[in-house]
C-alpha positions in Angstrom: -59.4 -41.1 25.8 -59.8 -40.8 22.1 -57.9 -43.4 21.0 -56.7 -44.7 17.9 -59.3 -45.6 15.1 -62.0 -42.7 16.7 -63.0 -40.1 14.9 -61.7 -37.1 15.6 -65.4 -35.0 17.0 -66.8 -32.0 15.5 -64.2 -28.9 16.8 -64.7 -25.1 16.9 -61.1 -23.1 17.7 -59.8 -19.9 17.0 -56.6 -20.8 15.2 -53.9 -18.5 15.1 -51.9 -18.3 12.1 -48.3 -19.7 10.8 -45.8 -16.6 11.3 -48.5 -13.6 13.0 -47.1 -11.9 16.3 -50.2 -9.4 16.4 -54.1 -9.3 15.8 -53.9 -7.6 12.0 -51.0 -7.6 9.7 -50.8 -5.9 6.0 -54.4 -5.8 6.9 -55.1 -9.9 7.1 -56.8 -11.3 10.6 -53.9 -13.5 12.3 -56.9 -15.5 13.5 -58.8 -18.1 11.9 -61.9 -20.4 13.0 -60.5 -23.9 12.9 -63.3 -27.0 13.0 -62.3 -30.7 11.7 -63.1 -30.1 8.1 -60.3 -27.5 8.1 -56.7 -28.8 6.4 -58.9 -30.8 3.5 -57.1 -33.5 2.1 -54.1 -33.2 4.9 -52.8 -35.3 8.0 -52.8 -33.2 11.6 -50.4 -33.5 13.9 -52.5 -31.8 17.1 -50.6 -31.1 20.3 -51.8 -29.8 23.8 -49.6 -28.3 26.0 -50.5 -26.9 29.4 -50.2 -23.6 29.3 -48.9 -20.3 27.9 -46.0 -18.3 29.4 -44.7 -21.5 31.4 -40.6 -22.8 30.7 -41.6 -26.9 29.4 -43.7 -25.9 26.8 -42.0 -23.6 24.4 -39.5 -25.8 24.3 -41.8 -28.8 22.4 -43.3 -25.9 20.1 -40.2 -24.5 18.9 -39.2 -28.3 18.4 -42.2 -28.9 16.4 -41.1 -25.1 14.4 -38.0 -26.6 14.2 -39.8 -29.5 12.3 -42.5 -27.8 10.1 -40.8 -28.4 6.4 -40.1 -31.8 7.8 -44.1 -32.1 8.3 -44.8 -29.8 5.2 -43.6 -32.7 3.1 -45.6 -35.0 4.3 -48.6 -33.0 3.8 -49.4 -32.8 7.3 -50.7 -29.3 9.2 -49.0 -29.1 13.2 -51.7 -27.4 15.5 -50.2 -26.5 18.8 -52.7 -25.6 21.9 -54.0 -24.7 25.2 -56.8 -23.5 26.9 -55.5 -20.1 26.9 -56.8 -18.1 24.8 -55.6 -16.4 20.9 -54.5 -13.2 22.6 -52.2 -15.3 24.7 -50.5 -16.4 22.5 -50.1 -13.6 20.5 -48.4 -12.5 23.1 -46.4 -15.0 23.9 -45.3 -15.2 20.4 -43.9 -11.4 21.1 -42.4 -12.3 23.9 -40.4 -15.4 23.8 -37.1 -15.5 20.9 -38.0 -18.9 20.6 -42.0 -18.5 19.0 -40.9 -15.2 17.0 -42.9 -15.7 13.7 -43.6 -19.2 14.6 -44.3 -21.3 11.6 -46.8 -23.5 13.1 -50.9 -22.9 13.8 -51.4 -22.4 17.5 -55.0 -22.4 18.7 -57.1 -21.7 21.8 -59.3 -24.5 23.0 -61.1 -21.3 25.0 -63.4 -23.1 28.5 -60.7 -26.9 27.3 -63.9 -28.1 25.3 -61.5 -29.8 22.7 -59.6 -31.2 25.5 -62.3 -32.4 26.9 -63.8 -34.1 24.3 -60.7 -36.2 23.3 -60.4 -37.0 27.2 -57.1 -35.2 27.6 -58.2 -32.2 30.1 -56.8 -32.2 33.9 -60.1 -31.4 35.6 -58.4 -30.8 38.8 -56.1 -28.0 36.5 -58.4 -26.8 34.6 -55.5 -27.7 31.6 -55.0 -30.1 29.2 -52.3 -33.1 29.4 -49.5 -33.3 27.0 -51.4 -35.2 24.5 -50.6 -35.7 20.8 -52.8 -37.3 18.5 -51.7 -37.5 14.7 -55.0 -37.9 12.7 -55.1 -38.9 8.8 -57.0 -37.3 6.1 -60.0 -38.7 7.1 -60.4 -37.5 10.8 -59.4 -40.9 12.1 -56.8 -41.3 14.8 -53.7 -43.2 14.3 -51.7 -42.5 16.9 -52.2 -40.8 20.2 -49.3 -40.0 23.2 -50.0 -38.8 26.5 -47.6 -37.5 29.1 -47.9 -36.1 32.5 -48.1 -31.9 33.0 -44.3 -32.7 34.0 -43.3 -34.5 31.3 -41.7 -33.1 28.1 -42.3 -34.9 24.5 -40.1 -35.2 21.8 -41.5 -33.7 18.1 -38.8 -36.0 16.7 -40.2 -39.0 17.0 -43.9 -37.3 16.1 -42.4 -37.0 12.1 -41.0 -40.2 12.8 -45.0 -41.4 13.4 -46.1 -39.8 10.7 -43.6 -40.9 8.1 -44.1 -44.1 9.3 -47.9 -43.7 9.4 -47.5 -42.5 5.8 -45.8 -45.8 4.4 -48.9 -48.1 5.1 -46.4 -50.7 5.3 -45.2 -52.9 8.4 -42.5 -50.3 10.1 -40.3 -51.6 12.6 -38.9 -50.4 16.3 -36.4 -47.2 15.7 -37.0 -46.9 12.0 -35.9 -43.8 11.1 -37.2 -40.7 9.5 -37.4 -41.5 4.9 -36.1 -45.0 6.2 -37.3 -48.2 3.1 -39.2 -51.0 5.1 -36.6 -53.7 6.0 -37.4 -57.0 4.3 -39.2 -59.8 6.6 -36.4 -62.4 7.1 -38.3 -66.0 7.1 -40.2 -67.0 9.5 -40.4 -63.7 11.3 -44.7 -62.7 11.6 -46.3 -61.0 8.8 
C-alpha cells in the first residue's frame, strides 16, 4: 500500500463534477478527466468506498459532503470513488436523497487500476477497501487511513487531520479542528 511520504502515482480517472445529477446540465458535461495534475496547488482528500448503491457507503459520502465547505476553506478538494463507472455514480445521486446534487467530486476507477496502484484493491472482491489518502499540493501522501469493507470511517476526523497537517506544527492527540498548538511543558519532547 502507498504510504506517507510517497508520491501519488500518475492516474487518469473519470470525474463527476460536484452538483451534477445528469450527464449534461445547461450545456455542460458532468464528466471531466481527472489526473494527478488536476487541482494544482490544492490539498486532496481521496477516498475509496467499495460499491455504489450499497448501505454503508452513502453514509460516508454524505458525511464528507456535509463537510465540503470546511474542506474548501482549507484549500482541499474532496474526491470519493469506487470501481463502479461514472454513469452509476450519476444514477445513485438521482436515486439517493443524501447524494442529490452532491457538493464533492465523485470518481470512477473503471477496472480498479488506481486502487490497485495505491494498494487498496481487494482483488478477491474486485472492489476498493475503505481507504482515505490526504495528499498535499505537491502530490505527496501525508496521511493514509484504511479499514476493511464492513467498517465505515469518520469523515470529521479526516478534516481534523487535514487541519492539523496544514499547521505544519506538532499536534497533540484529539486536537480539535481549528485549535491552536498547545505550548510544550518543560521536559516534553518536541
